[in-house]
Structures are given as structure tokens and as C-alpha cells.
Backbone as ProteinMPNN parsed JSONL, in Angstrom:
{"seq_chain_A": "MGGKTRAKQELRRSMRGILTGLDPGFFRAASAEIRTRIRLPKESRVALFAATPGEPQLLDLIIAHPEIEWFLPRVTGTGEMDFLPVSDPQKLKKGYLGIMEPTQGSPATDLDFILCPGLAFTREGLRLGQGGGFYDRALARFPKAERIGVAFSCQLVDHLPTAAHDLKMHRVITNLPAPQD", "coords_chain_A": {"N_chain_A": [[63.893, 75.307, 91.533], [67.005, 76.753, 90.809], [70.378, 75.469, 90.272], [72.442, 77.214, 91.17], [71.046, 78.845, 92.952], [70.254, 76.963, 94.866], [72.777, 76.139, 95.742], [73.706, 78.545, 96.864], [71.857, 78.837, 98.972], [72.483, 76.588, 100.541], [75.155, 77.141, 101.24], [74.736, 79.486, 102.705], [73.281, 78.435, 104.885], [75.198, 76.716, 105.984], [77.286, 78.526, 106.631], [75.998, 80.186, 108.479], [75.656, 78.33, 110.536], [78.34, 77.86, 111.277], [79.063, 80.43, 112.24], [77.259, 80.734, 114.369], [78.284, 78.901, 116.148], [80.561, 80.063, 117.207], [82.578, 81.487, 119.822], [81.548, 84.14, 122.021], [83.638, 85.802, 122.893], [85.456, 85.572, 120.829], [84.138, 87.033, 118.793], [84.221, 89.661, 119.85], [87.046, 90.145, 120.076], [87.94, 89.639, 117.439], [86.407, 91.509, 116.015], [87.465, 93.892, 117.037], [90.057, 93.704, 116.008], [89.522, 93.798, 113.263], [88.499, 96.411, 113.069], [90.869, 97.871, 113.456], [92.125, 97.42, 111.072], [90.707, 98.753, 109.172], [91.231, 101.422, 107.351], [90.73, 104.636, 106.431], [90.591, 107.561, 104.356], [90.694, 110.875, 105.769], [87.789, 112.911, 106.054], [86.284, 111.403, 104.319], [83.339, 110.008, 102.843], [81.5, 107.579, 104.166], [79.795, 104.533, 104.157], [78.756, 102.279, 106.58], [77.846, 99.38, 108.542], [75.381, 98.409, 110.961], [75.954, 95.854, 113.019], [74.503, 92.597, 112.881], [73.825, 89.664, 114.892], [76.706, 87.659, 114.659], [78.093, 89.179, 112.851], [80.851, 91.425, 112.15], [81.505, 93.916, 114.585], [81.255, 97.253, 114.103], [80.543, 99.838, 114.837], [81.976, 101.366, 116.702], [83.835, 102.72, 115.21], [82.668, 105.079, 114.398], [82.751, 106.853, 116.565], [85.498, 106.807, 117.079], [86.577, 107.953, 114.793], [85.774, 110.809, 114.066], [86.331, 112.524, 112.024], [85.503, 111.493, 109.705], [82.717, 111.226, 107.535], [80.014, 109.489, 108.373], [77.653, 106.925, 107.417], [74.687, 104.975, 107.741], [72.747, 102.068, 106.855], [69.241, 102.305, 106.192], [66.275, 100.668, 106.052], [63.931, 101.03, 103.507], [61.908, 99.888, 102.116], [60.668, 96.896, 100.516], [63.425, 95.013, 100.002], [64.898, 97.309, 99.626], [67.043, 100.03, 100.522], [68.329, 103.021, 102.048], [71.204, 105.086, 102.688], [71.755, 106.752, 105.593], [72.958, 109.689, 107.352], [75.056, 109.433, 110.283], [76.21, 110.281, 113.474], [76.341, 109.628, 116.074], [76.286, 106.65, 117.606], [74.629, 105.98, 119.71], [72.188, 107.076, 119.251], [70.702, 105.54, 117.554], [67.942, 103.554, 116.374], [65.959, 100.562, 116.696], [65.256, 98.916, 113.709], [64.208, 97.456, 110.687], [63.99, 93.986, 110.995], [65.037, 94.205, 113.54], [67.468, 95.465, 113.377], [69.804, 97.974, 114.112], [69.353, 101.365, 113.197], [69.654, 104.655, 111.672], [67.314, 107.337, 112.26], [66.714, 109.721, 111.096], [67.614, 112.303, 108.714], [69.12, 113.208, 105.568], [69.173, 111.052, 102.766], [72.214, 109.605, 101.544], [73.729, 110.716, 98.559], [76.044, 110.403, 97.352], [78.896, 108.475, 97.879], [82.11, 107.595, 99.184], [83.21, 105.211, 100.097], [81.918, 101.949, 100.76], [81.276, 99.868, 103.323], [80.711, 96.532, 103.478], [78.628, 94.009, 104.797], [78.493, 90.403, 104.893], [77.754, 86.921, 104.341], [79.641, 85.223, 103.348], [82.781, 85.476, 101.631], [85.018, 85.622, 98.832], [88.582, 85.742, 98.441], [89.027, 87.209, 96.199], [86.956, 88.961, 96.135], [84.287, 88.271, 95.64], [80.948, 88.102, 96.875], [78.652, 86.739, 99.231], [75.542, 87.423, 100.269], [72.854, 87.878, 102.68], [70.605, 87.206, 101.293], [68.46, 88.832, 100.674], [68.896, 90.836, 98.819], [69.31, 93.515, 99.394], [71.833, 94.901, 99.648], [72.919, 94.419, 97.092], [71.225, 95.925, 95.408], [71.525, 98.5, 96.556], [74.309, 98.999, 96.312], [74.602, 99.215, 93.565], [73.648, 101.759, 93.076], [75.701, 103.422, 93.724], [78.102, 103.66, 91.973], [80.706, 104.735, 91.917], [81.769, 104.412, 94.405], [84.126, 102.791, 96.546], [83.902, 99.417, 97.156], [83.972, 97.539, 100.034], [84.346, 94.508, 101.453], [83.584, 93.177, 104.629], [84.449, 90.937, 107.07], [84.729, 87.997, 109.18], [87.651, 85.919, 109.378], [86.973, 83.221, 109.096], [84.924, 83.298, 107.328], [85.855, 83.429, 104.802], [85.958, 81.914, 101.682], [86.813, 79.58, 99.07], [85.377, 79.475, 96.651], [82.396, 80.892, 95.233], [78.978, 80.65, 94.331], [77.644, 82.705, 91.818], [75.558, 85.383, 90.554], [74.396, 87.399, 87.786], [73.733, 89.919, 88.806], [75.273, 90.214, 91.071], [77.586, 92.172, 92.682], [81.046, 92.634, 92.717], [83.366, 92.955, 95.407], [85.815, 95.488, 95.959], [87.868, 95.026, 97.668], [88.562, 92.878, 100.506], [88.279, 92.876, 103.98], [89.442, 91.259, 106.83], [89.811, 89.76, 110.11], [92.324, 88.708, 110.047], [95.627, 89.165, 108.67], [95.937, 89.998, 105.204], [97.021, 87.619, 102.765], [100.374, 87.735, 101.576], [101.216, 88.831, 98.376]], "CA_chain_A": [[64.984, 76.132, 92.044], [68.212, 76.494, 90.045], [71.541, 74.955, 90.983], [73.15, 78.298, 91.867], [70.211, 79.26, 94.077], [70.379, 75.895, 95.86], [74.143, 76.202, 96.288], [73.767, 79.719, 97.731], [71.097, 78.551, 100.193], [73.247, 75.634, 101.345], [76.304, 77.85, 101.806], [74.21, 80.371, 103.757], [72.951, 77.591, 106.038], [76.467, 76.242, 106.541], [78.016, 79.638, 107.228], [75.269, 80.587, 109.697], [75.99, 77.338, 111.555], [79.708, 78.134, 111.744], [79.057, 81.666, 113.015], [76.518, 80.489, 115.609], [79.112, 78.11, 117.047], [81.746, 80.783, 117.682], [82.553, 82.051, 121.16], [81.361, 85.603, 122.039], [84.944, 86.444, 123.035], [86.026, 85.644, 119.479], [83.502, 88.147, 118.083], [84.755, 90.927, 120.37], [88.458, 90.298, 119.712], [88.073, 89.708, 115.975], [85.842, 92.793, 115.584], [88.457, 94.922, 117.373], [91.153, 93.584, 115.034], [89.011, 94.296, 111.975], [88.428, 97.883, 113.131], [92.22, 98.428, 113.275], [92.526, 97.215, 109.671], [89.927, 99.653, 108.317], [91.898, 102.727, 107.288], [90.047, 105.434, 105.419], [91.037, 108.959, 104.351], [89.899, 111.874, 106.478], [86.738, 113.59, 105.302], [85.592, 110.478, 103.415], [81.916, 109.704, 103.068], [81.607, 106.122, 104.298], [78.666, 103.75, 104.67], [79.096, 101.052, 107.287], [76.628, 98.672, 108.926], [75.167, 98.031, 112.357], [76.049, 94.402, 112.946], [73.564, 91.629, 113.431], [74.642, 88.598, 115.494], [77.555, 86.959, 113.697], [78.801, 90.117, 111.974], [81.809, 92.289, 112.845], [80.97, 95.11, 115.242], [82.021, 98.375, 113.551], [80.023, 101.147, 115.226], [82.987, 102.147, 117.429], [84.555, 103.55, 114.243], [82.001, 106.382, 114.311], [83.288, 107.676, 117.65], [86.96, 106.863, 116.951], [86.976, 108.728, 113.614], [84.763, 111.836, 113.767], [86.737, 113.256, 110.82], [84.864, 110.805, 108.575], [81.261, 111.371, 107.504], [79.507, 108.112, 108.415], [76.272, 106.658, 107.027], [74.207, 103.621, 108.016], [71.552, 101.736, 106.083], [67.887, 102.32, 106.738], [65.389, 99.981, 105.115], [62.855, 101.92, 103.058], [60.887, 99.09, 101.448], [61.068, 95.525, 100.23], [64.7, 94.91, 99.302], [65.433, 98.644, 99.354], [67.548, 100.787, 101.66], [69.112, 104.229, 101.837], [72.235, 105.306, 103.696], [71.512, 108.021, 106.275], [74.102, 110.097, 108.168], [75.034, 109.116, 111.71], [77.402, 110.736, 114.183], [76.278, 109.096, 117.43], [75.648, 105.332, 117.579], [73.651, 105.879, 120.792], [70.908, 107.629, 118.792], [70.084, 104.634, 116.593], [66.734, 102.843, 116.814], [65.74, 99.28, 116.022], [64.468, 99.0, 112.489], [63.904, 96.198, 110.005], [64.572, 92.789, 111.617], [65.709, 94.556, 114.789], [68.792, 96.033, 113.095], [69.889, 99.382, 114.497], [69.465, 102.26, 112.047], [69.334, 106.06, 111.943], [65.898, 107.634, 112.053], [66.525, 110.973, 110.363], [68.713, 112.759, 107.878], [68.926, 113.053, 104.127], [69.92, 109.918, 102.214], [73.437, 109.882, 100.793], [73.65, 110.658, 97.092], [77.408, 110.134, 96.914], [79.719, 107.845, 98.915], [83.461, 107.227, 98.761], [83.429, 103.814, 100.474], [80.804, 101.229, 101.374], [81.698, 98.67, 104.044], [79.601, 95.602, 103.26], [78.609, 92.725, 105.485], [78.168, 89.263, 104.046], [77.919, 85.623, 104.996], [80.888, 84.628, 102.849], [83.504, 86.223, 100.602], [86.265, 85.048, 98.329], [89.666, 86.734, 98.495], [88.918, 88.026, 94.991], [85.912, 89.954, 96.317], [82.907, 87.83, 95.458], [80.218, 88.213, 98.143], [77.374, 86.072, 99.423], [74.791, 88.141, 101.295], [71.819, 87.144, 103.41], [69.623, 86.707, 100.339], [67.38, 89.784, 100.424], [69.246, 91.723, 97.719], [69.406, 94.914, 99.824], [73.124, 95.491, 99.281], [73.091, 94.38, 95.635], [70.529, 97.073, 94.837], [72.111, 99.751, 97.059], [75.644, 99.189, 95.737], [74.462, 99.624, 92.164], [73.359, 103.198, 93.032], [76.929, 104.155, 94.056], [79.13, 102.991, 91.17], [82.048, 105.279, 92.142], [82.223, 104.071, 95.754], [84.922, 101.57, 96.704], [83.159, 98.415, 97.915], [84.885, 96.799, 100.908], [83.721, 93.444, 102.228], [84.091, 93.09, 105.987], [84.021, 89.64, 107.598], [85.702, 87.235, 109.962], [88.469, 85.077, 108.499], [86.288, 81.951, 108.849], [83.929, 83.517, 106.285], [86.506, 83.395, 103.493], [85.813, 80.633, 100.991], [87.528, 79.545, 97.793], [84.476, 79.692, 95.512], [81.011, 81.249, 95.52], [78.088, 80.74, 93.166], [77.279, 84.107, 91.607], [74.572, 85.735, 89.535], [74.792, 88.584, 87.031], [73.536, 91.144, 89.596], [76.205, 90.228, 92.2], [78.713, 93.083, 92.483], [82.279, 92.221, 93.376], [84.014, 93.911, 96.294], [87.15, 95.886, 95.51], [88.763, 94.33, 98.591], [87.91, 92.262, 101.659], [89.039, 93.029, 105.212], [89.095, 90.31, 107.887], [90.616, 89.888, 111.335], [93.669, 88.21, 109.776], [96.28, 89.894, 107.573], [95.814, 89.445, 103.855], [98.251, 86.933, 102.357], [101.269, 88.544, 100.747], [101.3, 88.389, 96.963]], "C_chain_A": [[66.257, 75.738, 91.299], [69.354, 76.018, 90.917], [72.291, 76.019, 91.757], [72.368, 78.747, 93.101], [70.315, 78.243, 95.203], [71.748, 75.934, 96.532], [74.293, 77.395, 97.227], [73.041, 79.451, 99.048], [71.866, 77.596, 101.106], [74.458, 76.302, 101.986], [75.857, 78.82, 102.903], [73.921, 79.58, 105.033], [74.225, 77.136, 106.745], [77.205, 77.37, 107.265], [77.318, 80.138, 108.491], [75.566, 79.62, 110.842], [77.374, 77.561, 112.135], [79.714, 79.353, 112.658], [78.337, 81.494, 114.352], [77.376, 79.749, 116.63], [80.322, 78.831, 117.615], [81.515, 81.405, 119.057], [82.362, 83.574, 121.105], [82.686, 86.364, 122.191], [85.646, 86.567, 121.692], [85.46, 86.846, 118.731], [84.063, 89.487, 118.535], [86.184, 91.157, 119.892], [88.634, 90.46, 118.202], [87.51, 91.023, 115.44], [86.824, 93.92, 115.864], [89.61, 94.891, 116.377], [90.722, 94.125, 113.671], [88.974, 95.821, 111.974], [89.805, 98.518, 112.952], [92.678, 98.328, 111.823], [91.766, 98.117, 108.692], [90.548, 101.037, 108.408], [91.321, 103.5, 106.106], [90.537, 106.872, 105.483], [90.099, 109.865, 105.148], [88.925, 112.522, 105.514], [86.084, 112.717, 104.242], [84.123, 110.382, 103.803], [81.8, 108.182, 103.006], [80.323, 105.516, 104.854], [79.233, 102.52, 105.37], [77.796, 100.411, 107.712], [76.595, 98.449, 110.425], [75.041, 96.515, 112.348], [74.832, 93.689, 113.526], [74.419, 90.561, 114.117], [75.428, 87.845, 114.412], [78.291, 87.864, 112.732], [79.791, 90.945, 112.787], [81.14, 93.559, 113.378], [81.836, 96.312, 114.832], [81.614, 99.741, 114.082], [81.009, 101.991, 116.02], [83.802, 103.04, 116.495], [83.969, 104.962, 114.178], [82.571, 107.337, 115.357], [84.799, 107.867, 117.482], [87.417, 107.767, 115.809], [85.913, 109.761, 113.244], [85.108, 112.656, 112.524], [86.16, 112.635, 109.549], [83.363, 111.031, 108.676], [80.663, 109.972, 107.324], [78.034, 108.05, 108.036], [75.943, 105.208, 107.383], [72.971, 103.342, 107.181], [70.267, 101.904, 106.894], [66.987, 101.707, 105.68], [64.207, 100.887, 104.807], [61.721, 101.171, 102.373], [61.427, 97.698, 101.183], [62.347, 95.504, 99.401], [65.38, 96.233, 99.025], [65.934, 99.299, 100.63], [68.282, 102.021, 101.171], [70.193, 104.256, 102.897], [72.027, 106.696, 104.277], [72.704, 108.38, 107.152], [73.921, 109.71, 109.635], [76.336, 109.611, 112.332], [77.445, 110.201, 115.607], [75.551, 107.753, 117.41], [74.598, 105.14, 118.674], [72.261, 106.374, 120.364], [70.218, 106.753, 117.747], [68.865, 103.96, 117.213], [66.636, 101.518, 116.075], [64.817, 99.481, 114.835], [64.138, 97.617, 111.977], [64.686, 95.047, 110.63], [65.358, 93.094, 112.892], [67.099, 95.14, 114.613], [68.769, 97.523, 113.428], [70.1, 100.248, 113.253], [69.158, 103.691, 112.457], [67.871, 106.328, 111.62], [65.662, 108.919, 111.271], [67.778, 111.353, 109.6], [68.413, 112.501, 106.417], [69.758, 111.889, 103.609], [71.146, 110.374, 101.427], [73.156, 109.784, 99.296], [75.014, 110.339, 96.504], [78.172, 109.545, 98.101], [81.089, 107.528, 98.338], [83.736, 105.74, 98.989], [82.137, 103.233, 101.025], [81.376, 99.959, 101.994], [80.512, 97.719, 104.046], [79.718, 94.353, 104.126], [78.332, 91.612, 104.475], [78.326, 87.991, 104.849], [79.215, 84.954, 104.57], [81.458, 85.532, 101.76], [84.618, 85.345, 100.061], [87.325, 86.132, 98.458], [89.61, 87.672, 97.289], [87.762, 89.016, 95.058], [84.489, 89.525, 96.005], [82.237, 87.784, 96.826], [78.932, 87.409, 98.104], [76.673, 86.777, 100.57], [73.754, 87.253, 101.954], [70.718, 86.632, 102.487], [68.49, 87.673, 100.026], [67.654, 90.753, 99.289], [69.388, 93.185, 98.095], [70.71, 95.553, 99.355], [73.349, 95.465, 97.778], [72.441, 95.594, 94.99], [71.166, 98.401, 95.271], [73.477, 100.017, 96.427], [75.572, 99.689, 94.303], [74.193, 101.124, 92.033], [74.597, 104.05, 93.297], [78.114, 103.554, 93.286], [80.549, 103.502, 91.407], [82.612, 104.923, 93.512], [83.072, 102.799, 95.73], [84.155, 100.632, 97.625], [84.148, 97.557, 98.707], [84.084, 95.773, 101.699], [84.382, 93.365, 103.595], [83.535, 91.816, 106.619], [85.096, 89.045, 108.494], [86.444, 86.285, 109.026], [87.796, 83.746, 108.183], [85.222, 82.078, 107.763], [84.543, 83.583, 104.888], [86.392, 81.994, 102.917], [86.541, 80.711, 99.652], [86.642, 79.907, 96.604], [83.089, 80.063, 96.014], [80.197, 81.176, 94.236], [77.648, 82.192, 93.016], [76.217, 84.242, 90.523], [75.028, 87.04, 88.885], [74.685, 89.865, 87.864], [74.505, 91.25, 90.777], [77.401, 91.127, 91.876], [79.899, 92.622, 93.326], [82.798, 93.34, 94.278], [85.374, 94.275, 95.697], [88.227, 95.256, 96.398], [87.936, 93.781, 99.744], [88.838, 92.409, 102.859], [88.524, 92.015, 106.23], [89.962, 90.593, 109.108], [92.023, 89.337, 111.162], [94.296, 89.018, 108.656], [96.031, 89.208, 106.223], [97.109, 88.737, 103.492], [99.085, 87.825, 101.447], [101.335, 87.961, 99.35], [102.733, 88.39, 96.506]], "O_chain_A": [[66.564, 74.554, 91.164], [69.313, 76.143, 92.141], [72.734, 75.772, 92.879], [72.946, 78.998, 94.158], [70.45, 78.618, 96.368], [71.856, 75.778, 97.748], [74.932, 77.28, 98.273], [73.545, 79.795, 100.117], [71.89, 77.788, 102.322], [74.754, 76.052, 103.154], [76.535, 78.955, 103.921], [74.276, 80.01, 106.13], [74.305, 77.172, 107.973], [77.69, 77.185, 108.381], [77.982, 80.477, 109.471], [75.711, 80.042, 111.99], [77.565, 77.464, 113.347], [80.308, 79.315, 113.736], [78.767, 82.055, 115.36], [77.218, 79.942, 117.835], [81.044, 78.26, 118.432], [80.399, 81.794, 119.4], [82.944, 84.234, 120.245], [82.824, 87.466, 121.661], [86.349, 87.547, 121.441], [86.208, 87.597, 118.105], [84.35, 90.354, 117.709], [86.505, 92.223, 119.368], [89.39, 91.319, 117.748], [88.073, 91.596, 114.507], [87.004, 94.808, 115.03], [90.087, 95.942, 115.95], [91.483, 94.831, 113.01], [89.369, 96.453, 110.995], [89.911, 99.592, 112.359], [93.544, 99.093, 111.399], [92.14, 98.228, 107.525], [90.408, 101.732, 109.414], [91.411, 103.078, 104.953], [90.867, 107.358, 106.565], [88.887, 109.652, 105.194], [89.199, 112.662, 104.322], [85.4, 113.23, 103.356], [83.737, 110.645, 104.942], [81.973, 107.574, 101.95], [79.828, 105.941, 105.897], [80.079, 101.813, 104.823], [76.73, 100.855, 107.283], [77.632, 98.319, 111.076], [74.125, 95.964, 111.736], [74.231, 94.12, 114.511], [75.637, 90.557, 113.936], [74.873, 87.451, 113.386], [79.036, 87.382, 111.879], [79.593, 91.146, 113.985], [80.321, 94.182, 112.702], [83.015, 96.375, 115.18], [82.295, 100.725, 113.794], [80.899, 103.217, 116.019], [84.398, 104.018, 116.946], [84.693, 105.926, 113.931], [82.84, 108.501, 115.058], [85.32, 108.958, 117.716], [88.529, 108.293, 115.85], [85.229, 109.614, 112.231], [84.267, 113.403, 112.024], [86.309, 113.181, 108.456], [82.8, 111.028, 109.771], [80.79, 109.358, 106.265], [77.269, 108.979, 108.29], [76.805, 104.331, 107.332], [72.229, 104.261, 106.835], [70.228, 101.675, 108.103], [66.944, 102.177, 104.544], [63.568, 101.435, 105.705], [60.68, 101.759, 102.08], [62.54, 97.372, 101.595], [62.354, 95.923, 98.243], [66.346, 96.281, 98.263], [65.331, 99.147, 101.692], [68.786, 102.069, 100.049], [70.114, 103.535, 103.892], [72.107, 107.696, 103.563], [73.393, 107.49, 107.65], [72.806, 109.665, 110.156], [77.421, 109.392, 111.793], [78.472, 110.306, 116.278], [74.336, 107.712, 117.218], [73.767, 104.238, 118.581], [71.273, 106.113, 121.049], [69.249, 107.186, 117.122], [68.776, 103.817, 118.433], [67.161, 101.367, 114.972], [63.765, 100.113, 114.927], [63.824, 96.715, 112.753], [65.906, 95.128, 110.777], [66.242, 92.328, 113.278], [67.835, 95.296, 115.588], [67.832, 98.238, 113.07], [70.904, 99.923, 112.379], [68.486, 103.924, 113.462], [67.265, 105.631, 110.806], [64.544, 109.183, 110.83], [68.856, 110.798, 109.816], [67.562, 111.68, 106.076], [70.926, 111.752, 103.974], [71.117, 111.393, 100.737], [72.444, 108.891, 98.835], [75.136, 110.043, 95.315], [78.094, 110.073, 99.21], [81.218, 107.229, 97.151], [84.405, 105.091, 98.184], [81.357, 103.93, 101.674], [81.892, 99.088, 101.294], [79.44, 98.051, 104.551], [80.772, 93.72, 104.183], [77.977, 91.882, 103.328], [78.955, 87.984, 105.908], [79.818, 84.205, 105.34], [80.731, 86.245, 101.069], [85.1, 84.44, 100.742], [86.996, 87.313, 98.571], [90.092, 88.803, 97.357], [87.593, 89.827, 94.147], [83.57, 90.339, 96.098], [82.882, 87.464, 97.825], [78.217, 87.389, 97.102], [77.141, 86.74, 101.708], [73.775, 86.031, 101.804], [69.975, 85.723, 102.856], [67.639, 87.366, 99.192], [66.735, 91.433, 98.832], [69.569, 94.026, 97.215], [70.698, 96.618, 98.738], [73.921, 96.409, 97.235], [73.038, 96.226, 94.119], [71.328, 99.312, 94.46], [73.768, 101.151, 96.045], [76.397, 100.499, 93.882], [74.48, 101.707, 90.987], [74.557, 105.267, 93.117], [79.029, 102.999, 93.895], [81.509, 102.783, 91.13], [83.803, 105.111, 93.758], [82.78, 101.855, 94.995], [83.798, 101.006, 98.742], [85.041, 96.931, 98.136], [83.242, 96.134, 102.521], [85.603, 93.474, 103.706], [82.321, 91.627, 106.699], [86.224, 89.534, 108.55], [85.909, 85.895, 107.989], [88.02, 83.19, 107.108], [84.671, 81.07, 107.321], [83.829, 83.772, 103.903], [86.695, 81.009, 103.59], [86.843, 81.801, 99.167], [87.091, 80.562, 95.664], [82.657, 79.613, 97.075], [80.665, 81.591, 93.176], [77.312, 82.837, 94.009], [76.012, 83.349, 89.701], [75.938, 87.703, 89.381], [75.458, 90.799, 87.655], [74.55, 92.295, 91.427], [78.135, 90.877, 90.921], [79.754, 92.271, 94.497], [82.681, 94.521, 93.95], [86.001, 93.464, 95.015], [89.342, 94.988, 95.95], [86.78, 94.156, 99.94], [90.028, 92.108, 102.776], [87.319, 91.919, 106.465], [90.744, 91.544, 109.127], [92.846, 89.49, 112.064], [93.587, 89.51, 107.778], [95.93, 87.984, 106.142], [98.187, 89.197, 103.867], [98.542, 88.582, 100.642], [101.49, 86.753, 99.168], [103.015, 88.052, 95.356]]}, "name": "protein", "num_of_chains": 1, "seq": "MGGKTRAKQELRRSMRGILTGLDPGFFRAASAEIRTRIRLPKESRVALFAATPGEPQLLDLIIAHPEIEWFLPRVTGTGEMDFLPVSDPQKLKKGYLGIMEPTQGSPATDLDFILCPGLAFTREGLRLGQGGGFYDRALARFPKAERIGVAFSCQLVDHLPTAAHDLKMHRVITNLPAPQD"}
């Protein structure tokens, strides 16, 4: 196993430990703050994610902003996913690893924005995912979409080991304001 792979695994383990130790009240409050910081143009085509434990809860955006065309990932195979349309979070079903996903609709062929989960991010937009490569492969299919990392402030780190296939986020949104430049 290479040094970068080992470093990524150790950081994943460490970050999962930090997230597991956080109070459920923190997740609710921080997720609400993050949702207020996500501002997207009307009529945008936006992929977001159904949170797993330890990720920001974003599904309320679907109801709060019906003027946006929302999409959620649906796993289609090993390391592969499509983004399917969703207008009602109550109609999602448990899919891969128990993650809520849409069950019908045509996969997106064009997106304006992709809100990406991750275990860690740098302020410059480097992202560390869960390790399955789902988002790395999906993001590559939408080169014109603005990639937005979404995480809690405790998930910001100074440095991340990266590989050639790792796509950088255009920006990162957390529950804390971005530092002024």
C-alpha cells in the first residue's frame, strides 16, 4: 500500500472518529446553518446528497426551493452512480448502504452545480471522500458543473493527500463563514 493511500485511510479513520463524537444537536444546528449558506440561482439543475450519519442534512432544500431542479445520486453499479430527479424527499427509498435515493426518473445529462459530501476538505477545495470513488467518477461526467464541497467546519484540514483522479471543488461551504481574504 502506497504512502498516499495509507495517509488517506488514516485521515478517514480520524475524521470518522471526530464526527462520531459530535452531539446530535450540533448536526441539526450546523446543518441548518449550512443550508442558509447554499445560495443557488433559480431554475438551476443541482445535484445534492441524502446524508449518511455524520454528513450535513440538505434534503430540506428540495422543499424550500422548488424553483430549483434537484437531483440525487442513485448507485447503478460498483463505484458508479447517476443523478436522478427528485421533488419530494418523502418518496425516496433506501438504496446502496441504506442511503436514501430516488427510484425513478431519467439520469441527468447536464448539471449546473453538484453539492458534494466528503470526510475532509481543504479551504482550497481538495476533497477526501469515503474511498469508493463514486463522486470522483460522477464528477468527471459533468465538467461544466460547479463543484461545491459541503461539510462541517471540523472537517476542514490544512492538507490532504491527493491522486491524479481527485477533482478539486470550486468552493467549500461549511457552517462557519469563510475567512475574509
